[in-house]
N, CA, C and O atoms as CSV, one atom per row, in Angstrom:
chain,resi,resn,atom,element,x,y,z
A,1,UNK,N,N,0.815,-1.185,0.000
A,1,UNK,CA,C,0.000,0.000,0.000
A,1,UNK,C,C,0.867,1.260,0.000
A,1,UNK,O,O,0.641,2.175,-0.792
A,2,UNK,N,N,1.853,1.302,0.887
A,2,UNK,CA,C,2.738,2.463,0.929
A,2,UNK,C,C,3.527,2.564,-0.370
A,2,UNK,O,O,3.754,3.659,-0.883
A,3,UNK,N,N,3.941,1.422,-0.897
A,3,UNK,CA,C,4.692,1.425,-2.148
A,3,UNK,C,C,3.855,2.006,-3.281
A,3,UNK,O,O,4.365,2.781,-4.089
A,4,UNK,N,N,2.580,1.644,-3.350
A,4,UNK,CA,C,1.697,2.184,-4.392
A,4,UNK,C,C,1.525,3.693,-4.244
A,4,UNK,O,O,1.499,4.421,-5.236
A,5,UNK,N,N,1.406,4.158,-3.004
A,5,UNK,CA,C,1.293,5.597,-2.778
A,5,UNK,C,C,2.571,6.309,-3.213
A,5,UNK,O,O,2.523,7.393,-3.796
A,6,UNK,N,N,3.694,5.699,-2.930
A,6,UNK,CA,C,4.970,6.286,-3.324
A,6,UNK,C,C,5.089,6.356,-4.833
A,6,UNK,O,O,5.516,7.377,-5.373
A,7,UNK,N,N,4.718,5.291,-5.521
A,7,UNK,CA,C,4.776,5.286,-6.979
A,7,UNK,C,C,3.838,6.336,-7.570
A,7,UNK,O,O,4.194,7.021,-8.529
A,8,UNK,N,N,2.639,6.462,-6.996
A,8,UNK,CA,C,1.684,7.446,-7.487
A,8,UNK,C,C,2.240,8.863,-7.309
A,8,UNK,O,O,2.149,9.698,-8.210
A,9,UNK,N,N,2.817,9.116,-6.131
A,9,UNK,CA,C,3.403,10.438,-5.874
A,9,UNK,C,C,4.571,10.695,-6.821
A,9,UNK,O,O,4.719,11.801,-7.339
A,10,UNK,N,N,5.396,9.684,-7.048
A,10,UNK,CA,C,6.543,9.842,-7.941
A,10,UNK,C,C,6.079,10.123,-9.366
A,10,UNK,O,O,6.660,10.971,-10.044
A,11,UNK,N,N,5.051,9.433,-9.828
A,11,UNK,CA,C,4.554,9.666,-11.183
A,11,UNK,C,C,4.026,11.085,-11.346
A,11,UNK,O,O,4.262,11.726,-12.370
A,12,UNK,N,N,3.319,11.571,-10.345
A,12,UNK,CA,C,2.816,12.944,-10.438
A,12,UNK,C,C,3.976,13.943,-10.391
A,12,UNK,O,O,3.935,14.973,-11.064
A,13,UNK,N,N,5.010,13.640,-9.598
A,13,UNK,CA,C,6.179,14.515,-9.532
A,13,UNK,C,C,6.921,14.520,-10.868
A,13,UNK,O,O,7.359,15.576,-11.326
A,14,UNK,N,N,7.066,13.363,-11.490
A,14,UNK,CA,C,7.729,13.294,-12.796
A,14,UNK,C,C,6.935,14.046,-13.855
A,14,UNK,O,O,7.516,14.737,-14.692
A,15,UNK,N,N,5.621,13.919,-13.823
A,15,UNK,CA,C,4.790,14.641,-14.784
A,15,UNK,C,C,4.919,16.154,-14.574
A,15,UNK,O,O,4.978,16.922,-15.534
A,16,UNK,N,N,4.960,16.564,-13.313
A,16,UNK,CA,C,5.109,17.988,-13.005
A,16,UNK,C,C,6.452,18.510,-13.517
A,16,UNK,O,O,6.514,19.580,-14.123
A,17,UNK,N,N,7.527,17.755,-13.274
A,17,UNK,CA,C,8.849,18.177,-13.736
A,17,UNK,C,C,8.912,18.237,-15.252
A,17,UNK,O,O,9.495,19.164,-15.814
A,18,UNK,N,N,8.315,17.253,-15.922
A,18,UNK,CA,C,8.344,17.238,-17.384
A,18,UNK,C,C,7.629,18.464,-17.944
A,18,UNK,O,O,8.085,19.077,-18.910
A,19,UNK,N,N,6.506,18.811,-17.326
A,19,UNK,CA,C,5.767,19.988,-17.785
A,19,UNK,C,C,6.546,21.264,-17.475
A,19,UNK,O,O,6.544,22.211,-18.261
A,20,UNK,N,N,7.209,21.276,-16.323
A,20,UNK,CA,C,7.936,22.470,-15.906
A,20,UNK,C,C,9.202,22.677,-16.732
A,20,UNK,O,O,9.561,23.817,-17.025
A,21,UNK,N,N,9.876,21.609,-17.106
A,21,UNK,CA,C,11.162,21.715,-17.782
A,21,UNK,C,C,11.075,21.360,-19.256
A,21,UNK,O,O,12.022,20.791,-19.799
A,22,UNK,N,N,9.993,21.670,-19.909
A,22,UNK,CA,C,9.852,21.308,-21.326
A,22,UNK,C,C,10.529,22.308,-22.255
A,22,UNK,O,O,10.364,22.215,-23.472
A,23,UNK,N,N,11.279,23.251,-21.723
A,23,UNK,CA,C,11.979,24.222,-22.555
A,23,UNK,C,C,11.243,25.539,-22.680
A,23,UNK,O,O,11.844,26.536,-23.081
A,24,UNK,N,N,9.977,25.575,-22.353
A,24,UNK,CA,C,9.214,26.822,-22.414
A,24,UNK,C,C,9.386,27.580,-21.111
A,24,UNK,O,O,9.600,26.985,-20.054
A,25,UNK,N,N,9.294,28.876,-21.196
A,25,UNK,CA,C,9.368,29.696,-19.992
A,25,UNK,C,C,8.106,29.486,-19.163
A,25,UNK,O,O,7.013,29.376,-19.719
A,26,UNK,N,N,8.242,29.429,-17.845
A,26,UNK,CA,C,7.051,29.267,-17.020
A,26,UNK,C,C,6.167,30.508,-17.096
A,26,UNK,O,O,6.631,31.603,-17.412
A,27,UNK,N,N,4.915,30.314,-16.807
A,27,UNK,CA,C,3.986,31.445,-16.806
A,27,UNK,C,C,4.396,32.416,-15.718
A,27,UNK,O,O,4.703,31.990,-14.605
A,28,UNK,N,N,4.409,33.708,-16.004
A,28,UNK,CA,C,4.793,34.670,-14.969
A,28,UNK,C,C,3.758,34.699,-13.846
A,28,UNK,O,O,2.575,34.432,-14.055
A,29,UNK,N,N,4.238,35.028,-12.662
A,29,UNK,CA,C,3.338,35.104,-11.512
A,29,UNK,C,C,2.386,36.277,-11.701
A,29,UNK,O,O,2.733,37.283,-12.321
A,30,UNK,N,N,1.190,36.134,-11.162
A,30,UNK,CA,C,0.214,37.213,-11.279
A,30,UNK,C,C,0.670,38.409,-10.441
A,30,UNK,O,O,1.500,38.274,-9.543
A,31,UNK,N,N,0.118,39.564,-10.747
A,31,UNK,CA,C,0.458,40.776,-9.989
A,31,UNK,C,C,0.094,40.591,-8.523
A,31,UNK,O,O,0.818,41.035,-7.632
A,32,UNK,N,N,-1.024,39.937,-8.284
A,32,UNK,CA,C,-1.463,39.724,-6.899
A,32,UNK,C,C,-0.476,38.823,-6.149
A,32,UNK,O,O,-0.142,39.093,-4.996
A,33,UNK,N,N,-0.010,37.754,-6.803
A,33,UNK,CA,C,0.950,36.861,-6.168
A,33,UNK,C,C,2.279,37.570,-5.926
A,33,UNK,O,O,2.908,37.386,-4.884
A,34,UNK,N,N,2.701,38.379,-6.894
A,34,UNK,CA,C,3.946,39.113,-6.730
A,34,UNK,C,C,3.838,40.127,-5.590
A,34,UNK,O,O,4.781,40.296,-4.817
A,35,UNK,N,N,2.702,40.793,-5.486
A,35,UNK,CA,C,2.506,41.768,-4.412
A,35,UNK,C,C,2.496,41.078,-3.046
A,35,UNK,O,O,3.064,41.590,-2.081
A,36,UNK,N,N,1.850,39.919,-2.972
A,36,UNK,CA,C,1.799,39.177,-1.709
A,36,UNK,C,C,3.212,38.755,-1.285
A,36,UNK,O,O,3.572,38.873,-0.114
A,37,UNK,N,N,4.013,38.261,-2.245
A,37,UNK,CA,C,5.378,37.857,-1.933
A,37,UNK,C,C,6.226,39.072,-1.557
A,37,UNK,O,O,7.054,38.988,-0.651
A,38,UNK,N,N,6.029,40.200,-2.242
A,38,UNK,CA,C,6.781,41.417,-1.926
A,38,UNK,C,C,6.454,41.899,-0.515
A,38,UNK,O,O,7.349,42.322,0.215
A,39,UNK,N,N,5.189,41.840,-0.127
A,39,UNK,CA,C,4.809,42.231,1.234
A,39,UNK,C,C,5.456,41.311,2.261
A,39,UNK,O,O,5.927,41.767,3.303
A,40,UNK,N,N,5.477,40.020,1.964
A,40,UNK,CA,C,6.098,39.048,2.874
A,40,UNK,C,C,7.580,39.371,3.055
A,40,UNK,O,O,8.082,39.394,4.179
A,41,UNK,N,N,8.273,39.620,1.951
A,41,UNK,CA,C,9.701,39.935,2.026
A,41,UNK,C,C,9.937,41.239,2.779
A,41,UNK,O,O,10.871,41.335,3.576
A,42,UNK,N,N,9.102,42.238,2.534
A,42,UNK,CA,C,9.260,43.536,3.201
A,42,UNK,C,C,9.047,43.398,4.701
A,42,UNK,O,O,9.772,44.014,5.482
A,43,UNK,N,N,8.065,42.601,5.121
A,43,UNK,CA,C,7.838,42.384,6.550
A,43,UNK,C,C,9.031,41.721,7.215
A,43,UNK,O,O,9.320,41.976,8.385
A,44,UNK,N,N,9.729,40.861,6.462
A,44,UNK,CA,C,10.900,40.173,7.010
A,44,UNK,C,C,12.165,41.015,6.928
A,44,UNK,O,O,13.212,40.605,7.428
A,45,UNK,N,N,12.082,42.185,6.307
A,45,UNK,CA,C,13.229,43.070,6.232
A,45,UNK,C,C,14.042,42.948,4.964
A,45,UNK,O,O,15.070,43.613,4.834
A,46,UNK,N,N,13.621,42.125,4.027
A,46,UNK,CA,C,14.351,41.947,2.772
A,46,UNK,C,C,13.767,42.907,1.732
A,46,UNK,O,O,13.034,42.492,0.834
A,47,UNK,N,N,14.098,44.183,1.864
A,47,UNK,CA,C,13.495,45.211,1.009
A,47,UNK,C,C,13.956,45.103,-0.442
A,47,UNK,O,O,13.169,45.342,-1.358
A,48,UNK,N,N,15.212,44.750,-0.661
A,48,UNK,CA,C,15.677,44.625,-2.050
A,48,UNK,C,C,14.993,43.453,-2.747
A,48,UNK,O,O,14.692,43.524,-3.938
A,49,UNK,N,N,14.748,42.372,-2.002
A,49,UNK,CA,C,14.045,41.235,-2.589
A,49,UNK,C,C,12.585,41.601,-2.875
A,49,UNK,O,O,12.023,41.159,-3.877
A,50,UNK,N,N,11.973,42.399,-2.008
A,50,UNK,CA,C,10.603,42.848,-2.239
A,50,UNK,C,C,10.536,43.727,-3.484
A,50,UNK,O,O,9.614,43.603,-4.291
A,51,UNK,N,N,11.510,44.607,-3.634
A,51,UNK,CA,C,11.561,45.449,-4.823
A,51,UNK,C,C,11.735,44.606,-6.077
A,51,UNK,O,O,11.077,44.847,-7.089
A,52,UNK,N,N,12.608,43.631,-6.011
A,52,UNK,CA,C,12.839,42.765,-7.166
A,52,UNK,C,C,11.577,41.976,-7.520
A,52,UNK,O,O,11.282,41.772,-8.698
A,53,UNK,N,N,10.839,41.537,-6.514
A,53,UNK,CA,C,9.627,40.775,-6.777
A,53,UNK,C,C,8.608,41.586,-7.570
A,53,UNK,O,O,7.868,41.031,-8.383
A,54,UNK,N,N,8.569,42.888,-7.338
A,54,UNK,CA,C,7.587,43.716,-8.024
A,54,UNK,C,C,8.092,44.282,-9.345
A,54,UNK,O,O,7.296,44.513,-10.256
A,55,UNK,N,N,9.402,44.511,-9.470
A,55,UNK,CA,C,9.890,45.221,-10.654
A,55,UNK,C,C,10.587,44.341,-11.681
A,55,UNK,O,O,10.717,44.747,-12.836
A,56,UNK,N,N,11.034,43.161,-11.305
A,56,UNK,CA,C,11.791,42.319,-12.237
A,56,UNK,C,C,10.860,41.667,-13.253
A,56,UNK,O,O,9.791,41.168,-12.903
A,57,UNK,N,N,11.279,41.677,-14.508
A,57,UNK,CA,C,10.502,40.995,-15.541
A,57,UNK,C,C,11.258,39.787,-16.085
A,57,UNK,O,O,10.894,39.245,-17.129
A,58,UNK,N,N,12.301,39.366,-15.388
A,58,UNK,CA,C,13.075,38.206,-15.813
A,58,UNK,C,C,12.316,36.931,-15.475
A,58,UNK,O,O,11.722,36.819,-14.402
A,59,UNK,N,N,12.338,35.990,-16.377
A,59,UNK,CA,C,11.702,34.697,-16.119
A,59,UNK,C,C,12.736,33.600,-16.286
A,59,UNK,O,O,13.497,33.617,-17.253
A,60,UNK,N,N,12.782,32.645,-15.363
A,60,UNK,CA,C,13.748,31.565,-15.490
A,60,UNK,C,C,13.381,30.655,-16.653
A,60,UNK,O,O,12.208,30.466,-16.976
A,61,UNK,N,N,14.403,30.103,-17.266
A,61,UNK,CA,C,14.169,29.220,-18.405
A,61,UNK,C,C,15.152,28.067,-18.359
A,61,UNK,O,O,16.343,28.264,-18.115
A,62,UNK,N,N,14.651,26.858,-18.594
A,62,UNK,CA,C,15.499,25.677,-18.642
A,62,UNK,C,C,15.730,25.238,-20.086
A,62,UNK,O,O,16.005,24.067,-20.344
A,63,UNK,N,N,15.620,26.160,-21.012
A,63,UNK,CA,C,15.768,25.819,-22.423
A,63,UNK,C,C,17.226,25.484,-22.732
A,63,UNK,O,O,18.134,26.124,-22.202
A,64,UNK,N,N,17.455,24.488,-23.585
A,64,UNK,CA,C,18.830,24.136,-23.945
A,64,UNK,C,C,19.548,25.236,-24.726
A,64,UNK,O,O,20.771,25.196,-24.856
A,65,UNK,N,N,18.816,26.208,-25.243
A,65,UNK,CA,C,19.459,27.293,-25.984
A,65,UNK,C,C,20.260,28.220,-25.072
A,65,UNK,O,O,21.044,29.033,-25.562
A,66,UNK,N,N,20.078,28.113,-23.766
A,66,UNK,CA,C,20.788,28.981,-22.824
A,66,UNK,C,C,22.188,28.485,-22.501
A,66,UNK,O,O,22.931,29.165,-21.792
A,67,UNK,N,N,22.564,27.317,-23.004
A,67,UNK,CA,C,23.852,26.738,-22.616
A,67,UNK,C,C,25.027,27.616,-23.027
A,67,UNK,O,O,26.009,27.706,-22.290
A,68,UNK,N,N,24.949,28.266,-24.189
A,68,UNK,CA,C,26.066,29.112,-24.624
A,68,UNK,C,C,26.221,30.339,-23.731
A,68,UNK,O,O,27.344,30.763,-23.457
A,69,UNK,N,N,25.115,30.913,-23.277
A,69,UNK,CA,C,25.196,32.048,-22.354
A,69,UNK,C,C,25.816,31.621,-21.027
A,69,UNK,O,O,26.612,32.356,-20.444
A,70,UNK,N,N,25.449,30.431,-20.552
A,70,UNK,CA,C,26.030,29.938,-19.305
A,70,UNK,C,C,27.522,29.656,-19.468
A,70,UNK,O,O,28.311,29.944,-18.568
A,71,UNK,N,N,27.903,29.104,-20.595
A,71,UNK,CA,C,29.330,28.851,-20.840
A,71,UNK,C,C,30.111,30.164,-20.924
A,71,UNK,O,O,31.259,30.230,-20.487
A,72,UNK,N,N,29.498,31.200,-21.480
A,72,UNK,CA,C,30.174,32.495,-21.558
A,72,UNK,C,C,30.384,33.080,-20.167
A,72,UNK,O,O,31.393,33.740,-19.921
A,73,UNK,N,N,29.439,32.845,-19.249
A,73,UNK,CA,C,29.576,33.353,-17.887
A,73,UNK,C,C,30.536,32.517,-17.059
A,73,UNK,O,O,31.096,33.010,-16.080
A,74,UNK,N,N,30.734,31.253,-17.438
A,74,UNK,CA,C,31.625,30.349,-16.713
A,74,UNK,C,C,32.638,29.758,-17.687
A,74,UNK,O,O,32.530,28.587,-18.051
A,75,UNK,N,N,33.618,30.547,-18.114
A,75,UNK,CA,C,34.547,30.067,-19.139
A,75,UNK,C,C,35.501,29.005,-18.602
A,75,UNK,O,O,35.666,28.838,-17.393
A,76,UNK,N,N,36.113,28.305,-19.527
A,76,UNK,CA,C,37.131,27.329,-19.159
A,76,UNK,C,C,38.342,28.071,-18.604
A,76,UNK,O,O,38.620,29.186,-19.047
A,77,UNK,N,N,39.066,27.497,-17.657
A,77,UNK,CA,C,40.259,28.176,-17.141
A,77,UNK,C,C,41.312,28.316,-18.234
A,77,UNK,O,O,41.461,27.440,-19.086
A,78,UNK,N,N,42.036,29.426,-18.196
A,78,UNK,CA,C,43.041,29.682,-19.225
A,78,UNK,C,C,44.276,28.821,-19.042
A,78,UNK,O,O,45.024,28.599,-19.995
A,79,UNK,N,N,44.498,28.341,-17.847
A,79,UNK,CA,C,45.678,27.525,-17.570
A,79,UNK,C,C,45.250,26.378,-16.656
A,79,UNK,O,O,44.462,26.600,-15.737
A,80,UNK,N,N,45.747,25.157,-16.881
A,80,UNK,CA,C,45.296,24.034,-16.045
A,80,UNK,C,C,45.563,24.224,-14.558
A,80,UNK,O,O,44.807,23.711,-13.733
A,81,UNK,N,N,46.618,24.948,-14.196
A,81,UNK,CA,C,46.918,25.157,-12.783
A,81,UNK,C,C,45.985,26.174,-12.135
A,81,UNK,O,O,46.014,26.350,-10.917
A,82,UNK,N,N,45.157,26.847,-12.935
A,82,UNK,CA,C,44.230,27.832,-12.378
A,82,UNK,C,C,42.806,27.302,-12.303
A,82,UNK,O,O,41.873,28.060,-12.037
A,83,UNK,N,N,42.637,26.024,-12.531
A,83,UNK,CA,C,41.311,25.424,-12.469
A,83,UNK,C,C,40.904,25.278,-11.002
A,83,UNK,O,O,41.565,24.551,-10.261
A,84,UNK,N,N,39.832,25.949,-10.561
A,84,UNK,CA,C,39.456,25.877,-9.145
A,84,UNK,C,C,38.902,24.527,-8.729
A,84,UNK,O,O,38.842,24.224,-7.537
A,85,UNK,N,N,38.494,23.708,-9.694
A,85,UNK,CA,C,37.928,22.399,-9.358
A,85,UNK,C,C,39.036,21.417,-8.990
A,85,UNK,O,O,38.896,20.639,-8.047
A,86,UNK,N,N,40.131,21.457,-9.736
A,86,UNK,CA,C,41.272,20.597,-9.440
A,86,UNK,C,C,42.215,21.368,-8.546
A,86,UNK,O,O,42.452,22.558,-8.750
A,87,UNK,N,N,42.753,20.682,-7.552
A,87,UNK,CA,C,43.660,21.382,-6.641
A,87,UNK,C,C,45.070,21.375,-7.210
A,87,UNK,O,O,45.724,20.333,-7.241
A,88,UNK,N,N,45.537,22.527,-7.659
A,88,UNK,CA,C,46.908,22.569,-8.181
A,88,UNK,C,C,47.921,22.621,-7.043
A,88,UNK,O,O,47.572,22.850,-5.885
A,89,UNK,N,N,49.163,22.407,-7.396
A,89,UNK,CA,C,50.232,22.583,-6.427
A,89,UNK,C,C,50.334,24.082,-6.168
A,89,UNK,O,O,50.534,24.871,-7.092
A,90,UNK,N,N,50.198,24.459,-4.921
A,90,UNK,CA,C,50.151,25.866,-4.582
A,90,UNK,C,C,51.003,26.141,-3.364
A,90,UNK,O,O,51.100,25.320,-2.452
A,91,UNK,N,N,51.621,27.315,-3.364
A,91,UNK,CA,C,52.387,27.730,-2.194
A,91,UNK,C,C,51.469,28.326,-1.131
A,91,UNK,O,O,51.846,28.416,0.037
A,92,UNK,N,N,50.267,28.731,-1.532
A,92,UNK,CA,C,49.356,29.413,-0.619
A,92,UNK,C,C,48.373,28.428,0.016
A,92,UNK,O,O,48.224,28.401,1.238
A,93,UNK,N,N,47.705,27.623,-0.808
A,93,UNK,CA,C,46.650,26.749,-0.318
A,93,UNK,C,C,47.192,25.353,-0.062
A,93,UNK,O,O,47.942,24.823,-0.881
A,94,UNK,N,N,46.823,24.747,1.066
A,94,UNK,CA,C,47.297,23.391,1.344
A,94,UNK,C,C,46.580,22.365,0.457
A,94,UNK,O,O,45.488,22.616,-0.052
A,95,UNK,N,N,47.206,21.238,0.292
A,95,UNK,CA,C,46.608,20.150,-0.470
A,95,UNK,C,C,45.485,19.530,0.349
A,95,UNK,O,O,45.463,19.653,1.574
A,96,UNK,N,N,44.559,18.868,-0.322
A,96,UNK,CA,C,43.405,18.256,0.348
A,96,UNK,C,C,43.847,17.226,1.388
A,96,UNK,O,O,43.266,17.144,2.469
A,97,UNK,N,N,44.863,16.450,1.065
A,97,UNK,CA,C,45.339,15.432,2.014
A,97,UNK,C,C,45.868,16.082,3.290
A,97,UNK,O,O,45.639,15.574,4.387
A,98,UNK,N,N,46.579,17.213,3.148
A,98,UNK,CA,C,47.094,17.924,4.326
A,98,UNK,C,C,45.954,18.488,5.168
A,98,UNK,O,O,45.988,18.426,6.397
A,99,UNK,N,N,44.948,19.036,4.499
A,99,UNK,CA,C,43.796,19.583,5.214
A,99,UNK,C,C,43.040,18.478,5.948
A,99,UNK,O,O,42.670,18.641,7.111
A,100,UNK,N,N,42.812,17.356,5.270
A,100,UNK,CA,C,42.121,16.228,5.912
A,100,UNK,C,C,42.904,15.718,7.112
A,100,UNK,O,O,42.319,15.375,8.140
A,101,UNK,N,N,44.223,15.667,6.985
A,101,UNK,CA,C,45.053,15.203,8.095
A,101,UNK,C,C,44.950,16.156,9.283
A,101,UNK,O,O,44.902,15.713,10.431
A,102,UNK,N,N,44.914,17.481,9.013
A,102,UNK,CA,C,44.799,18.446,10.104
A,102,UNK,C,C,43.477,18.275,10.853
A,102,UNK,O,O,43.448,18.338,12.082
A,103,UNK,N,N,42.375,18.056,10.111
A,103,UNK,CA,C,41.080,17.881,10.767
A,103,UNK,C,C,41.063,16.632,11.632
A,103,UNK,O,O,40.324,16.588,12.615
A,104,UNK,N,N,41.850,15.616,11.303
A,104,UNK,CA,C,41.899,14.380,12.088
A,104,UNK,C,C,42.779,14.524,13.329
A,104,UNK,O,O,42.638,13.755,14.280
A,105,UNK,N,N,43.683,15.500,13.325
A,105,UNK,CA,C,44.565,15.699,14.476
A,105,UNK,C,C,43.779,16.262,15.656
A,105,UNK,O,O,42.610,16.625,15.531
A,106,UNK,N,N,44.461,16.325,16.819
A,106,UNK,CA,C,43.816,16.805,18.039
A,106,UNK,C,C,43.380,18.263,17.911
A,106,UNK,O,O,42.294,18.628,18.363
A,107,UNK,N,N,44.225,19.098,17.296
A,107,UNK,CA,C,43.890,20.517,17.136
A,107,UNK,C,C,42.643,20.712,16.267
A,107,UNK,O,O,41.792,21.543,16.583
A,108,UNK,N,N,42.536,19.960,15.194
A,108,UNK,CA,C,41.367,20.037,14.326
A,108,UNK,C,C,40.101,19.559,15.018
A,108,UNK,O,O,39.033,20.144,14.839
A,109,UNK,N,N,40.215,18.502,15.806
A,109,UNK,CA,C,39.059,17.986,16.543
A,109,UNK,C,C,38.589,18.988,17.604
A,109,UNK,O,O,37.388,19.152,17.819
A,110,UNK,N,N,39.551,19.663,18.269
A,110,UNK,CA,C,39.173,20.687,19.244
A,110,UNK,C,C,38.452,21.847,18.570
A,110,UNK,O,O,37.487,22.387,19.110
A,111,UNK,N,N,38.926,22.225,17.390
A,111,UNK,CA,C,38.290,23.306,16.641
A,111,UNK,C,C,36.852,22.941,16.294
A,111,UNK,O,O,35.951,23.769,16.427
A,112,UNK,N,N,36.635,21.721,15.855
A,112,UNK,CA,C,35.280,21.264,15.518
A,112,UNK,C,C,34.383,21.289,16.743
A,112,UNK,O,O,33.248,21.760,16.676
A,113,UNK,N,N,34.893,20.779,17.872
A,113,UNK,CA,C,34.087,20.748,19.097
A,113,UNK,C,C,33.755,22.152,19.602
A,113,UNK,O,O,32.669,22.393,20.128
A,114,UNK,N,N,34.710,23.076,19.433
A,114,UNK,CA,C,34.508,24.436,19.940
A,114,UNK,C,C,33.561,25.244,19.059
A,114,UNK,O,O,32.675,25.924,19.576
A,115,UNK,N,N,33.731,25.184,17.741
A,115,UNK,CA,C,33.005,26.085,16.842
A,115,UNK,C,C,31.826,25.443,16.119
A,115,UNK,O,O,30.978,26.159,15.587
A,116,UNK,N,N,31.752,24.137,16.085
A,116,UNK,CA,C,30.682,23.479,15.334
A,116,UNK,C,C,29.866,22.541,16.211
A,116,UNK,O,O,29.395,21.506,15.739
A,117,UNK,N,N,29.695,22.889,17.471
A,117,UNK,CA,C,28.866,22.033,18.308
A,117,UNK,C,C,27.391,22.283,17.994
A,117,UNK,O,O,27.043,23.277,17.357
A,118,UNK,N,N,26.555,21.399,18.434
A,118,UNK,CA,C,25.139,21.432,18.079
A,118,UNK,C,C,24.445,22.699,18.579
A,118,UNK,O,O,23.571,23.231,17.897
A,119,UNK,N,N,24.823,23.184,19.755
A,119,UNK,CA,C,24.186,24.388,20.291
A,119,UNK,C,C,24.491,25.604,19.404
A,119,UNK,O,O,23.602,26.417,19.154
A,120,UNK,N,N,25.717,25.736,18.932
A,120,UNK,CA,C,26.070,26.890,18.090
A,120,UNK,C,C,25.394,26.802,16.730
A,120,UNK,O,O,24.953,27.816,16.189
A,121,UNK,N,N,25.309,25.615,16.184
A,121,UNK,CA,C,24.644,25.454,14.889
A,121,UNK,C,C,23.157,25.747,15.027
A,121,UNK,O,O,22.581,26.429,14.180
A,122,UNK,N,N,22.526,25.238,16.087
A,122,UNK,CA,C,21.101,25.495,16.300
A,122,UNK,C,C,20.842,26.987,16.503
A,122,UNK,O,O,19.864,27.521,15.981
A,123,UNK,N,N,21.714,27.665,17.260
A,123,UNK,CA,C,21.558,29.104,17.470
A,123,UNK,C,C,21.691,29.853,16.150
A,123,UNK,O,O,20.950,30.803,15.895
A,124,UNK,N,N,22.620,29.435,15.321
A,124,UNK,CA,C,22.822,30.078,14.025
A,124,UNK,C,C,21.560,30.010,13.186
A,124,UNK,O,O,21.159,31.018,12.603
A,125,UNK,N,N,20.921,28.844,13.108
A,125,UNK,CA,C,19.722,28.712,12.293
A,125,UNK,C,C,18.507,29.362,12.946
A,125,UNK,O,O,17.603,29.804,12.236
A,126,UNK,N,N,18.457,29.434,14.272
A,126,UNK,CA,C,17.338,30.103,14.943
A,126,UNK,C,C,17.353,31.595,14.702
A,126,UNK,O,O,16.292,32.216,14.630
A,127,UNK,N,N,18.538,32.191,14.573
A,127,UNK,CA,C,18.638,33.643,14.474
A,127,UNK,C,C,18.704,34.151,13.041
A,127,UNK,O,O,18.830,35.358,12.833
A,128,UNK,N,N,18.623,33.273,12.049
A,128,UNK,CA,C,18.679,33.710,10.650
A,128,UNK,C,C,17.313,34.148,10.167
A,128,UNK,O,O,16.284,33.664,10.638
A,129,UNK,N,N,17.320,35.070,9.221
A,129,UNK,CA,C,16.082,35.497,8.592
A,129,UNK,C,C,15.622,34.410,7.624
A,129,UNK,O,O,16.455,33.841,6.918
A,130,UNK,N,N,14.325,34.102,7.565
A,130,UNK,CA,C,13.875,33.040,6.661
A,130,UNK,C,C,13.989,33.406,5.184
A,130,UNK,O,O,13.964,32.514,4.337
A,131,UNK,N,N,14.112,34.667,4.855
A,131,UNK,CA,C,14.282,35.062,3.452
A,131,UNK,C,C,15.679,35.640,3.251
A,131,UNK,O,O,15.856,36.638,2.553
A,132,UNK,N,N,16.652,35.009,3.862
A,132,UNK,CA,C,18.014,35.512,3.758
A,132,UNK,C,C,18.666,35.072,2.462
A,132,UNK,O,O,18.171,34.187,1.764
A,133,UNK,N,N,19.767,35.698,2.160
A,133,UNK,CA,C,20.547,35.329,0.977
A,133,UNK,C,C,21.268,34.013,1.252
A,133,UNK,O,O,21.357,33.565,2.395
A,134,UNK,N,N,21.768,33.417,0.208
A,134,UNK,CA,C,22.491,32.162,0.347
A,134,UNK,C,C,23.813,32.383,1.080
A,134,UNK,O,O,24.378,33.476,1.074
A,135,UNK,N,N,24.281,31.314,1.706
A,135,UNK,CA,C,25.581,31.366,2.356
A,135,UNK,C,C,26.682,31.419,1.311
A,135,UNK,O,O,26.413,31.442,0.110
A,136,UNK,N,N,27.921,31.437,1.776
A,136,UNK,CA,C,29.071,31.507,0.874
A,136,UNK,C,C,29.081,30.318,-0.073
A,136,UNK,O,O,29.430,30.455,-1.245
A,137,UNK,N,N,28.698,29.153,0.433
A,137,UNK,CA,C,28.725,27.958,-0.406
A,137,UNK,C,C,27.443,27.757,-1.203
A,137,UNK,O,O,27.296,26.732,-1.870
A,138,UNK,N,N,26.516,28.702,-1.153
A,138,UNK,CA,C,25.317,28.624,-1.978
A,138,UNK,C,C,24.117,27.970,-1.320
A,138,UNK,O,O,23.047,27.911,-1.926
A,139,UNK,N,N,24.261,27.480,-0.100
A,139,UNK,CA,C,23.150,26.820,0.580
A,139,UNK,C,C,22.278,27.847,1.278
A,139,UNK,O,O,22.754,28.875,1.757
A,140,UNK,N,N,21.011,27.547,1.322
A,140,UNK,CA,C,20.067,28.364,2.081
A,140,UNK,C,C,19.595,27.561,3.285
A,140,UNK,O,O,19.719,26.336,3.311
A,141,UNK,N,N,19.054,28.257,4.285
A,141,UNK,CA,C,18.660,27.591,5.520
A,141,UNK,C,C,17.611,26.519,5.270
A,141,UNK,O,O,17.580,25.509,5.974
A,142,UNK,N,N,16.746,26.727,4.270
A,142,UNK,CA,C,15.683,25.743,4.036
A,142,UNK,C,C,16.216,24.433,3.476
A,142,UNK,O,O,15.508,23.426,3.490
A,143,UNK,N,N,17.481,24.428,2.973
A,143,UNK,CA,C,18.070,23.204,2.434
A,143,UNK,C,C,18.633,22.316,3.541
A,143,UNK,O,O,18.876,21.130,3.319
A,144,UNK,N,N,18.840,22.877,4.724
A,144,UNK,CA,C,19.509,22.167,5.793
A,144,UNK,C,C,18.491,21.811,6.860
A,144,UNK,O,O,17.722,22.667,7.298
A,145,UNK,N,N,18.481,20.577,7.274
A,145,UNK,CA,C,17.614,20.170,8.373
A,145,UNK,C,C,18.461,19.577,9.472
A,145,UNK,O,O,19.383,18.804,9.213
A,146,UNK,N,N,18.145,19.943,10.701
A,146,UNK,CA,C,18.889,19.414,11.838
A,146,UNK,C,C,18.110,18.311,12.486
A,146,UNK,O,O,18.566,17.728,13.469
């Protein structure tokens, strides 16, 4: 019974994704929906996001024709040693193996216990605005569950 419910939910989710990502731009939000979202953002203190909700006419698109624009914004590195994905030999940044070894040492473990304990993490998420910008690594609070 649960398996059938799961399959039914998955099929509806797949149909929704197929309709959403068929290459066409999604229908723009109504003025009323945009105003409601702008008011919500303004109440939370995100005034620039509220302004963007009302004034932006940009619509997201998953069309394959956008790939060249994305490649232009994210060009290939000019030199293999400057590729941020691969760790080059560097005088400034330590190698991944050295960093991993430091975290396993006593000093690294003390740092984790001091700065990343559950109480500090919980306090961090309790005091964040729900409509805040993404963190440095691109994650938002709604992506993380404790």
